[in-house]
C-alpha positions as CSV (number, residue, x, y, z in Angstrom):
1,M,6.8,0.4,8.4
2,P,7.1,0.9,4.7
3,G,10.5,0.3,3.2
4,G,9.6,-3.3,3.0
5,A,6.9,-2.1,5.3
6,P,6.4,1.8,5.5
7,G,9.6,3.5,5.2
8,G,10.8,5.0,8.4
9,S,13.6,7.3,8.1
10,T,16.1,5.2,6.3
11,G,13.6,2.9,4.7
12,A,15.0,0.1,6.9
13,S,12.2,-2.2,7.8
14,P,11.2,-2.5,11.4
15,P,8.7,-5.2,11.9
16,G,5.5,-5.0,9.9
17,R,2.1,-4.4,11.5
18,E,-1.5,-5.1,10.9
19,H,-3.3,-2.3,9.3
20,P,-4.8,-0.3,12.2
21,G,-8.5,-0.1,12.6
22,R,-9.9,3.4,12.4
23,S,-11.1,5.1,15.5
24,R,-12.6,8.6,15.4
25,C,-11.6,11.1,18.0
26,C,-12.8,14.6,18.9
27,H,-9.7,16.2,17.4
28,Q,-10.6,15.8,13.7
29,T,-9.5,18.5,11.3
30,A,-11.0,16.8,8.2
31,S,-14.3,15.2,7.4
32,P,-14.7,12.2,5.1
33,D,-17.5,14.2,3.5
34,G,-15.0,16.7,2.1
35,P,-11.6,18.2,2.8
36,S,-11.3,21.0,5.4
37,D,-9.0,24.0,4.9
38,A,-6.4,22.0,6.8
39,V,-6.7,18.8,4.8
40,R,-7.2,19.2,1.1
41,P,-6.2,17.3,-2.1
42,A,-3.3,18.7,-4.1
43,Q,-5.5,19.3,-7.1
44,E,-6.8,22.5,-5.5
45,N,-3.4,24.2,-5.6
46,R,-1.2,22.2,-7.9
47,T,2.1,23.6,-9.1
48,T,4.8,21.8,-11.1
49,V,8.5,21.8,-11.1
50,E,8.6,19.7,-14.3
51,G,11.3,20.9,-16.7
52,H,13.1,22.8,-14.0
53,S,16.2,21.1,-12.6
54,M,16.7,21.7,-8.9
55,K,19.6,21.1,-6.6
56,I,18.4,18.4,-4.1
57,G,20.4,17.0,-1.1
58,I,19.5,13.6,0.3
59,I,20.9,12.7,3.7
60,G,20.5,9.0,4.2
61,A,20.8,6.3,1.5
62,G,18.6,3.6,2.8
63,N,15.6,2.3,0.9
64,I,13.7,5.6,0.9
65,G,16.8,7.8,0.3
66,G,18.2,5.4,-2.3
67,N,14.9,5.2,-4.3
68,L,14.4,9.0,-4.1
69,T,17.9,9.4,-5.5
70,R,17.0,7.0,-8.3
71,R,13.8,8.8,-9.2
72,L,15.0,12.4,-8.8
73,T,18.1,11.9,-10.9
74,A,16.0,10.2,-13.6
75,L,13.8,13.3,-13.6
76,G,16.8,15.5,-14.3
77,H,17.5,17.0,-10.9
78,D,21.0,17.6,-9.5
79,V,21.1,15.3,-6.6
80,S,23.8,15.0,-3.9
81,V,23.5,12.1,-1.6
82,A,25.1,11.4,1.8
83,N,25.1,8.6,4.4
84,S,26.7,8.1,7.8
85,R,29.5,5.9,6.4
86,G,31.0,8.4,4.0
87,P,30.8,9.2,0.3
88,E,33.2,6.4,-0.6
89,T,30.6,3.9,0.3
90,L,28.1,5.4,-2.2
91,T,30.1,4.6,-5.3
92,A,27.6,2.1,-6.7
93,L,24.6,4.3,-6.2
94,A,26.4,7.2,-7.7
95,E,27.4,5.1,-10.8
96,E,23.9,3.8,-11.1
97,T,22.1,7.2,-10.9
98,G,24.6,10.0,-11.6
99,A,24.1,11.5,-8.2
100,T,27.1,13.1,-6.4
101,P,28.2,11.3,-3.3
102,V,29.1,13.8,-0.5
103,T,29.4,14.1,3.2
104,A,26.3,15.0,5.3
105,A,27.7,18.4,5.9
106,E,28.0,19.0,2.1
107,A,24.6,17.6,1.2
108,A,22.6,20.8,1.9
109,R,25.1,23.2,0.3
110,D,23.1,25.3,-2.2
111,A,20.2,22.8,-2.1
112,Q,16.7,24.0,-2.7
113,I,15.2,20.9,-1.2
114,V,16.9,18.6,1.4
115,V,15.5,15.2,2.3
116,V,16.5,14.0,5.8
117,T,15.9,10.3,5.9
118,V,18.0,8.9,8.8
119,P,16.9,7.0,11.8
120,V,15.2,9.3,14.4
121,K,17.9,8.4,17.0
122,R,20.6,9.6,14.6
123,V,19.0,13.1,13.9
124,P,21.0,14.8,16.8
125,D,24.2,13.5,15.2
126,L,23.7,15.5,12.1
127,P,26.2,18.3,11.6
128,S,25.4,21.6,13.3
129,G,24.7,24.5,11.0
130,L,23.7,21.9,8.3
131,F,21.5,24.4,6.5
132,D,23.7,27.5,6.8
133,H,24.8,27.3,3.2
134,A,21.6,25.9,1.7
135,A,19.7,28.0,-0.9
136,E,17.5,30.7,0.6
137,G,14.1,29.3,1.6
138,V,15.3,25.7,1.4
139,A,12.6,23.1,2.0
140,V,13.6,20.3,4.3
141,I,11.6,17.0,4.0
142,D,11.6,14.8,7.1
143,T,10.7,11.1,6.3
144,G,11.3,10.0,9.9
145,N,9.3,7.7,12.1
146,Y,9.9,7.1,15.8
147,Y,10.3,3.4,16.6
148,P,11.2,3.3,20.3
149,K,11.1,-0.5,20.8
150,E,12.7,-1.6,17.5
151,R,15.4,1.0,17.0
152,D,15.3,4.5,18.5
153,G,15.0,3.9,22.2
154,R,12.9,6.2,24.4
155,I,12.9,9.9,23.6
156,A,11.5,11.8,26.5
157,A,10.4,14.9,24.6
158,I,8.3,12.8,22.4
159,E,7.0,10.5,25.1
160,D,6.5,12.9,28.0
161,S,6.1,16.4,26.4
162,G,3.8,15.3,23.6
163,L,5.9,16.6,20.8
164,T,5.2,15.1,17.4
165,E,8.2,13.2,15.9
166,S,8.8,15.9,13.3
167,R,8.5,18.8,15.8
168,W,11.3,17.1,17.8
169,T,13.3,16.7,14.6
170,E,12.9,20.4,13.8
171,Q,14.3,21.2,17.3
172,Q,17.3,19.0,16.8
173,I,18.3,20.4,13.3
174,G,17.3,24.0,13.9
175,H,15.2,24.2,10.8
176,P,11.5,23.8,9.9
177,V,10.6,20.5,8.2
178,I,7.9,19.2,5.9
179,K,6.8,15.7,6.9
180,A,6.3,13.4,3.9
181,F,7.0,9.9,2.7
182,N,7.2,8.6,6.3
183,G,4.4,6.1,5.6
184,T,5.3,5.3,2.0
185,Y,6.6,1.9,1.0
186,A,10.1,2.5,-0.5
187,Q,9.4,0.3,-3.5
188,D,6.3,2.3,-4.3
189,I,8.5,5.3,-5.0
190,L,9.9,3.3,-7.9
191,E,6.8,1.3,-9.0
192,R,3.6,3.1,-8.2
193,A,4.1,6.5,-9.8
194,R,1.2,7.4,-12.1
195,P,0.3,10.4,-14.3
196,A,-2.0,13.1,-12.9
197,G,-5.7,12.0,-13.1
198,H,-4.8,8.2,-13.3
199,P,-7.4,6.2,-11.3
200,E,-4.6,4.3,-9.5
201,R,-2.6,7.4,-8.6
202,M,-1.7,7.3,-4.9
203,A,-1.7,10.2,-2.6
204,V,0.9,11.2,0.1
205,P,0.0,13.2,3.2
206,V,2.2,16.3,3.7
207,A,2.4,18.3,6.9
208,G,4.4,21.4,7.7
209,D,4.1,25.0,8.9
210,D,6.1,26.8,6.2
211,E,3.5,27.2,3.3
212,A,6.1,28.1,0.7
213,A,8.2,25.0,1.6
214,K,5.1,22.8,1.6
215,K,4.1,24.1,-1.8
216,A,7.6,23.2,-3.2
217,V,7.5,19.8,-1.7
218,R,4.0,19.0,-2.9
219,A,5.1,20.1,-6.4
220,L,8.0,17.8,-6.3
221,I,5.9,14.9,-5.1
222,D,3.5,15.6,-8.0
223,E,6.4,15.4,-10.4
224,L,7.4,12.1,-8.9
225,G,3.9,10.8,-9.8
226,F,1.8,11.0,-6.6
227,D,-1.0,13.3,-5.5
228,T,-0.6,15.0,-2.1
229,V,-3.0,15.9,0.7
230,D,-2.2,18.8,3.0
231,A,-2.2,17.3,6.4
232,G,-1.9,20.5,8.3
233,G,1.0,21.8,10.4
234,I,3.7,19.9,12.2
235,D,1.7,19.8,15.4
236,D,-0.9,17.9,13.3
237,S,1.6,15.5,11.9
238,W,0.7,12.9,14.5
239,R,-2.1,12.0,12.1
240,Q,0.5,10.3,9.8
241,Q,2.8,8.7,12.4
242,P,3.1,4.9,12.7
243,A,-0.1,3.0,13.6
244,T,-2.4,5.7,12.3
245,P,-4.9,4.8,9.5
246,V,-2.9,6.6,6.8
247,Y,0.4,5.0,7.7
248,G,1.2,2.6,4.8
249,L,-2.1,3.4,3.1
250,R,-2.0,2.9,-0.7
251,A,-4.9,5.0,-1.8
252,G,-6.0,8.1,-3.5
253,A,-6.6,11.6,-2.1
254,A,-10.1,11.0,-0.9
255,E,-9.2,8.0,1.1
256,V,-6.1,9.7,2.6
257,V,-8.3,12.6,3.7
258,E,-10.6,10.2,5.4
259,A,-7.7,8.3,7.1
260,L,-6.2,11.5,8.4
261,A,-9.6,12.4,9.9
262,D,-9.9,9.0,11.6
263,A,-6.6,9.2,13.3
264,S,-6.3,9.2,17.1
265,P,-3.5,11.2,18.9
266,E,-3.0,8.3,21.4
267,R,0.1,6.3,20.6
268,T,-0.5,2.5,20.6
269,A,1.5,0.4,23.0
270,A,3.7,-0.9,20.2
271,F,4.9,2.7,19.5
272,R,5.5,3.9,23.1
273,G,8.9,3.6,24.7
């Protein structure tokens, strides 16, 4: 997984994997010949948050959460960051970045965007009513990946009921999520940002049901220096789960569209509990 490999929730690094081969299935929602309505490059509907400081909460200070804290504070956003061990353990990150260390319960207070980047097995441990005092219309980013063998154990609703990882997360936290950064190498957040139109600018798949929240998240990712591809709703987010062609893919929007189209809904044995 990205972190060292793609990021997972915390950016901790479960074992790496060979890049999966692409196998087409009958459930495609995008064509490599051009994006469908469900899967389209960000350039078609780009907004920007540049110059507008937002209040952002980050729950989880592993590789992904830590590097997002570094980038977002550098861009001038008001960032609060939390982990499972308490704000007193975040002194170094706070001093480095200017972020405010808080408890998980406080991270979402008044936040316009909240990033949940904790191990999937820890999602049910998040405080109840976490988003009760968030800003109206708060967008919640889920970076999580389900690693049943290496970390999370077997989750029946994912294994037996066919829920996508992020749909299960939504149910646990009681709030819609936007799935993004789950297949991004944590170091790329620091090192691979590029200006719009740059030939080496990478694209990130983004899935979610709330179009307003998705628009806000895509704008933030654009500000971070990455294109985005609309990967459909949360029930479509299996296309960017571990072992799919787009997971860990360092490529532009056209290649990401093709990789999403080539995904199979069948979990590989390595990612079944």
